[in-house]
N, C-alpha and C positions, 0 to 999 in steps of 0.2 A: 742653762743653755739658751741661746738666742738665735734667731734666724730671720731671713727675709721671706717669710711665707713658707719656710720648710717645716717638716714634721719635727716635733719635739722628741720623738722616739719613745713615747710613754705608752703607746697602745698597739704594740706589734702583736703580742700574743695574749690571748685571753687567759686570765688567771683562774685556776680551779680553787674556789674557796670552800669546797665540800670536804668532808672527813669520812673515812671509813673506819668503823670500829671493829676490833678483834675481840671475840668472846673471852671472858676471864679464864675459862677452862683451857682454852687454846693457848693463852699466854703462859699458864702454869705448865702445860705440856711442853712448851718450848723453853721452860726454865726461866721465864721472865714474869715478874710481878708488876702491877701498876706502878709501885714505888720505883722499881728499877727502870721502868720505861720513862718516868718523869725525870729521874736522875740523868739518864742518857740525853734526854731532850735539853735539860738545863746545861749539861756539859757542851752540847752542840751549840747552844746559844752563846755561851761564854767564849767558845773558840771563835765563833763568827764575829763577836764583838771585838775580840783581840785582833783578829785579822783586819777588821775595819779600821781600828785605831792605828795599826801599822801602815795601812794604805794611806790614811789621812796624813800621817807623819811624813811619808814619802812624798805625797803630793804637795805638802807644805814646803818641802825642799826644792822640788822641781816645778817651780811656778812659771806661768806665762802670763803676759799682759796682752790681751787680744781685743780687737774691735774691727768693724768694717763700715765703710761709707759707700753709698751708691748715689750717683748724680746723673741726671739726664732723663731721656725719654723712656717711657714704658712701651708696651706692645702697641704698635700702630694700627692693628686690626680692629681695635675697639674693645678688646676684652679687659683693658685696664689692669692687666696683670704684669708683674715685672718680668723682664727678659732674663734677668740674672737672679739666681737663688744662692744663698750661702748658709752654711751650717757652722755653728760653734758649739762643741760639746767638750766641756772641761773635765767631765768624769764619765767616761764611756762604760765603766764597770757598773755604775748605778743604773744606767739604761738597760744593761744586760740583765741585772738582777730583777728589775721591774718587769722585764720581758720573759723572765724565767729561762734565760739562756745561760748554760754553763760554759764558761771559758776555760781554756787550758790552764794548768797550774805549774807546768815545768818550763825549762828553757828560758826564753825571753819573758815569760809571764811569771817567773818565780817571785816569791815574796810580794805577791799582789802588785806587781809593777803598775804605776799609774798609767791609765789609758786616756788619751785625749785625741779628738778628731776635729778636723777643720776642712771644710769643702766649699767649692764654688762650682756652680753649673751655669753655663752661659748659652742662652738661646740665640745669640748673635754668631756663635761659632758653629755654623751649620751649612749644609750644602745649598739650601734653598733660601726662601725668605725667612728672616728672623722671626721667631715665635716663642711664646712662653710655656707651652704645654709640656714638652719633653723635659725641660729644666725643672718644671714643677713636679713631675713624676719622680725624677731623680732625687730631688730634695727630700721627698717623702720616703723613698724606698732604699736609699743608700745604707742607712744605719741597720735596718733589719737584715738586709742581704749580707753586709759585711760581718755582722755579728754571727750569723749562722755559718758563714764560711770559716770564721776563726774557731767556732765551737767544734768543728769536725777535724781540726788539725790532729793528726795521730800523735799519741804520746811518744816523746823522744824526737819529734820533728818540729818543735816550737822554735824555729830559727828564721833567719832572714829570707831564705829561699821560699819557705812556705808562706810567710807573711806577705811577701811580694806577690805570690800566686793568689793569695786571698784578695788582694786589691785588684789584680788583673781580672779574676773571676767576677768580682763585684761589678766591674764595668760591663763585662759580657752579660751578666744577669740583668743589669739595668737596660741594656740594649734589647734583650729578649722581652723584658717586661713591657717596654714601649711598643715594640713591633707586634707582639702576640696578645698582650693584655689590654692594649688601648688602641683599637683599630681606627678610631677617629682622629688620632694624633698624627699629623703629617710632617710636622717640623722636626728639627733635631737640635742637638746642643753639644758643646764640649764640656769637659770637666777637669778640675784640678783638686786633688785630695792630699792632705797631709795627716798622717797617723803617727802619733807619738806613743811608743811603748817604753815607758821609763825614759832613758836618755837616748833611745834609738828612734830615728826619724825615717819613716817610710813615705815615699811620695809617688803619686800616679798622676799623669797628665795625658789628656786625650783632646785633640783639636787645637784651636788657635787661642784659647785662653792659656794662662801660664802660671807657673809657680817658681819663685826665685828664693834661693837660700842666700842670705846676706852674711858674708864673712868679713871679719875685721881685717884691716890692712896690716901688713907687717910693720913692726916698730924698728926703725933704724936710728939708734942712738936716742936722741931726744925728739926725733921726728916720727910721727905716725903716718903711715901711708893711708890713702883713702880706702874706704871699705869697697868691696866688690860684690856684685850680684851674680850668682850662678843659676842659669836657666836650667830647670830640671826636666823640661819637656822639649828640648831643642832638637831631639832626634826623631821627631814624629810630627804629623800634622801638615806637612808641606810636600808638594809634588817635586820639589827640588831634591828630596832625599831618595837615594836609590832604592831603599827597602819599600817605600810606599809606591814608587813608580813601578817596580817589579810586580807588586801585588795587583796593581791596576791592569797592567798588560797581561798578566797570567790569567785574568778573569775576563778578557775580551775587550778591555778598554784601551785608550791611548792618551798620552800626555802631550800637550802642544803649547807653544807660547801664545799668550793673549796680549791685550793692550799693555804697553809698558814693559813687555817682556815677562809678565807674570805667568807662571805655568798653570795650566788648567787641564781639566778633563771634562768629557761630556757623556751624558747617558743617552739611551736610544730615543728619548723624547726630545732631545736637542738642548736640554738644559746644561749649563756649564757651571763648574765650581772650582775654586782654588783650595778648598778644604779636602784633605785626604783621609781624615779620621773624624768620626763623630758617633754620638749615641742617637738612635732614632734615624731620621732621614730615610724613610721606608722606600722612597723612589730610587734609592741608590744601594739597596741591600739585597737585590736579587729576589729569589723565591721566599726568603724569610720575611721580606717586606710586604709580600702579597700584592705587588703591582705587576700585572701581566707584562711580559717582555722586558722587564728591567734586569740589569746586570748588577752583580755584587762588586762594586768598584770602591766602596768605602768600608772600613772596618772600625770596630769600637775598642781595639786593643790599645791600652795606655802604655806610655813609657814609664816604667817603675824603677825606682832607685832606693838604696838603703844608705843611710849616713849615721855614723856614731857622732852624736852631738857633743861638741865641746861647749857646755852650757854657759852662755853669756860671756864666753872667753873668745875662742876663735869664731864661733857662730853666734851672731847677734839677733837675727830675726828671720822670719819666713814671710814672703809676700805672695798672696794669691790674687790674680788680676783677671778681669774680663778681657775679651779679645780687643776691644778698642783701646784699652790701656796697654796691653801687651804689645800691640802693633806700633804704638806712638810714644811711649815713655821708655827711654833708654835704660839699660842696666845700670849705667853710672848714676842716672837721676834717681832710680829706685833705691840704690844703695845709699846715696847722699841723704835722701829724705828719711829713710829708716834709721840711719845713724844719727842724724841731727835731732830727731825726736825720739831719742832712746827711751824705752819703757813707756812711751806715750803713743799707743797704737791709734787712738782716736785722732790725734793731731796728724800722725803719719799717714793713715789711710785717707783722711780728708784732704790732705795736701796732694797726694798722688791722684786721687779721683778728680780733684779740682783742676790740676794741671792738664789732665787728659780731656776733661769736659770743655775746657776753654779753647781747644783746638777747633778750627773751622770744619775739619773732616769728621769731627765727632758731634756735630750740631744736633743730630737726631739719634745719637747712640746712648746706651746706658753704660756709664763708666763706673765700675765697681772695683774697690781694692779692699782686701782683707789682710791686715797686718798682725802678726803675733811676734812679740819680743820675748826672748828668753831672759827672765828676770834673774839677776845674780842670786846664787843659792843662799837660802835663809839660814844664817848661822844660829839663829835662836829657835829653829824648828825642833831641836831635840831637847830643849829646856823642860824642866818639870811642869806638869800640867797646872799646878797651883801658881807657879811663878808666871807662866804664860797668861793665865786667866787674870792675874793681878795687873800685869803689864797692859793687857788689852782693855782693862777697865779704867785706866788712867785717862784723865782729861787732856785735851790738846788745845793749843792756842793757834788760831789760824788767821791769816789775812788773805783777802781775795780781790779779784776783779771780776765783775759780772757784766755781761752784755745781754740785753733782752732781745726778744724777737716776737713776731706776731702770734706764735703758737704757745707762748708761755702763759702762766696763770694770770698775770696782770701786765699786759703789754703797754706799760706806761713808765716813762723815765721820771722818777721823783726828783732827780737832781736838776734836770733841765726843764721839768714841768711840761712835758710834751708826750703825745702818744708815740709808740714805737711801731714802725711799719716794715722793718727789715725782715727777711726770711731767716730760717735756721741756718742755712748755708752761709748767708752773709755774716751772721753773728759769729759762726765758727771761723770764718776767714779773718775777721778782725782779731779774734783771740789767738789764732795761730800765729799771726804776725807779731802780736804782743809777746807770746810765749817764746818765739824765736829770739826776740830782743833780750828777754830776761835770761834765756839760756846762754846767749853770747856774753852778757854782762857777768853771769855767774862764773864763767871761765877765767875772768880777769880779777875776781875778788880773791884776796888772801885773808883767810880766817886765822885766828890765833891757834897755836898748836894744841893748847890745853882743851880737853873735851868740853869742860864746863864753860870756859870762856868762849869757845867756838859756838856752842849752843846759844849763849847769851847774845853774841854778836849777830848770829843768824836771825834772831828775832827782830832785829832792827830793819826797817824798810830801806831798800837800796835807792839810790838816786833815780835809776831807771824805773823801778816799781812806782815810786812817788809820782813821777811824771806821767806814766801810763795810766795809773789809777785815777789821777785827776782828769786826764784827757778823755778816757773812754768808759770808765766804770759807771754803771747806772744803778748804784746802790748808795744809800745815804752815808755809808761808812767812808765813802770817798771824800766826804766833806769834813772829816775829822782832821785835826791839825797834827803836825809833827809826826812822831813815831806811831800815832794811833790810826793813821790813814789806812783804810781798808780792813781794819782790825775787827774780827768777829768775836774776840775775847776768848776766854777759856770755856771749852765745851766738853761735856761728858758724852760718852758713846751713845747713850739713849737720846740725848739732845740732838746729836748729829743725825740720827735716824729719823727722829720725829720732825725736826725742822727742815732738813734738806733731803732726806731719802737715803736708801741703801747705797746707791752708786756713789754719792758724795761721801758718805761715811766710810765706804771701802777705800776710796781714794785717799782720804785723810789718814786712815789707819796705817797705810803703807808708806807715809811720808816721814822723812827724817828732818831734823832742824835745817832750815834754809832751802829745802828742796821744793821744786815746783811740780805740781800734779799735772796729769793729762787734763784735757778738757772734760768737764763733768757737767751733766745736764740735770737741772732740777726744775721745779715749778717757777722759780725766780728767773731762769734763763740759763745761759751757758757761763760756767765759771772757769 
């Protein structure tokens, strides 16, 4: 699990490491001997191990590729904390187990369905001045509150209605946590959460950040229609919506047009806002906020939805974005980028964030995009363990392009014999453009029909790769001639981990012949 300053979820509940002993005479009276007790414990361990294996097999089938990029300013108040926090949890069951929280076993949770959680909290989606503190609290508290809500779902009710209610209550719990438990926090935030329970997607959006589900366009004969992005939080967060306007008026407020026709409301202190829902923002939450004379004009209720995912078929990806991105990047652009960089979330999230950050109106904003792609189901996931182990131990032959930056281990270009002064963002921008060209070229290549011949052909460098490697790569392998340009040779899995690190090794493991990886970071630079 990774995050931008969020909690890893490993320390929610203290674990009781003590033991209580039962006297031997008591065990005999109960008809249990120490041997029987040990046997029962061993059977329980074996059952747990089997369930874990089944869960891992299911997770191997339902895989996602996920990453996030955040560009732009941090908190202007001087705290130097990010305004946006994001969470990536690929195995929520492990977090629950470490926290000693028992999850339901029936209904949607049957067969230990894989649980994955992705979230973004944006301190720019608030009623007042943007701030980092409410977003920070939410990043730390979402996981324990959501897990505890799920743990109390009644048996027989493990369904869509109750899981949506768990997400809704988690947002309400976060609001109470900020308003009652953190009296010094004055700012607010919006939130977007995606919870995957097996192949079932639950989403919750509050405020002006957003979550989009990317759907593949329909195929008409030989022509593929463009992908489209479905906004999952479009029925909340704005005073143009009747439901939010009614809530404001019922609580003593009023909605009026401001500059440019934007609808606003104001509180008794005279402050105005275009945001209709948020977490925190105590000056807009009435008595719960503890500000004398304030009215409850904003609420923290998210819009929740449930979707049966057509894994990597109809549904391609999910994009969570901060408010500056959601306001300025169109649904068509989001869908286009997510589809163009299919199964390459680092490139996709970087492109979306960069597009938003380049706009003049976002000069002092923090532009964050979290992209998860549904990876086509792994047909080899159910193969025997021995065969899988043998396959994963095989060596791979790779070629690459690497662009260095100031923060890498040796910011020096050995090809051009000069120091490197570019930023990480500039290095990724160069490689995103290169990756786009390679993807376009790959669509025009025709490989032999035979599997073996196709694999052999795929190992040869293409004209576009040869040109790009020579032009931009800052590795001495770019000086090799002919078919060896950019070639790293044959590498064993342990060599990949040792020389390039786990992220690079994982990217290499998931590649097929002729496929290009997502951007991968090592001490050498960006590959």
